[in-house]
N, C-alpha and C positions, 0 to 999 in steps of 0.2 A: 549408515552414518548420519549424524545430525549436523546441520549447518544453520547458522543464524544468517538470515537474509534481511537486508534493510534497504530502504529507499528514502531519500530526502527530496522533498519537492518544494518549489516556490509556487504558491497558489495565486492565480490571477483571476480577477472577476468575481471574487467571493462576496456575497451579500451578508453572510453570517458564518464565518469560519468555525466558530464554536459548534454551531448546529451541524455544519457539514462534517466536521471531524467525528461527531457523535454518530452520524449516519454511516460514515466510513467504518467506524469501529463495529457497528452492528452488522454491516456487510461482511467484514472480516470474520466475525464470530460465526456467522452462518456458513461461510466457506470453510472455516476450520472444522465445524461440526460435520459438514458434508464430505470432508476429505478422508474420513476413516482413519485418522491418526497420522496422516502424512504431514499435515500442517498443525502446529500447536504454538502456544505462547504468543498469540498475536497481541500487538500493542500499537497504539497511536499516540504520538505526542505532538503538540503544536506550540509554536511561539507566535502568538497573535500579533505582536508588534511588527514582526517581519514577514508575516504570512508564510511561515515555514512549517511544513508538516513532515514528520518522520514516521514511517511505518516499519515495524520490525516483526519478524515471525521466525519460527524454527521449522525447518523442513527435514523430514526423514527421507533420504534418497540414497541411491547407490554410489553417487559421485558428487563432488562439489559443483561441477557443471550442471548436472541434472537438478540439484537443489536450487541453483541460481535460476534456472529456467522455470521451475515450478514456482518459486517465490515471486519472481517478476510477473508471471502470469496471474497468480492469485492477487497480488497487489493491484495490477491493472484491472482485473475483474471487479475487485471491491470498489475501486474508484468509479468505474462505470456504473455498478449497481447502486452506488450511493448518489448518483446524479451528476458526478463530475466527469471531466474529460481528461485524457492523457496528453493534451496539447493545449496551447494557449487559445482561449476562445476567440473566435472571429465573429463578425456580424452575421455570418450564415451558419455558425456551428452550434447553435442552441444557446441555452441560458445557464448551463452548469459551469461551475468554476473549472478553470484549467489547472491541472497539476503538471507543472513543468519539472521533469527530473533534473535534479542538481547533482546528486551523488547516489551511487548504489554501491553496496558492499556485501560481501559474503565471507563467512569464515567458518571453519569446522569447529565443533564443540565436542567435548568428551561425552560419550554416551553414558 
């Protein structure tokens, strides 16, 4: 079964959100290619004025729960691979922007 998995994030500590979302998309494309068809249709959108980033991808899995787990893992791996963090940056957590999850969603799609 196919499911669309998305995550919406408020980004904190970004020096150049446009460049960071480009790097995030590159990381997602690499993970999509490495997934052997499990992950497809990756997309990143950003609203620069509000520092909001939305990541969407399609996951092929046996259940919606499994698709959600895979999708969240891939999104978090891409954030990390692109130099970001999945938490708000602190003075000791490095220099990457923090992606604070605002909303996550998953839904089945027709195959």
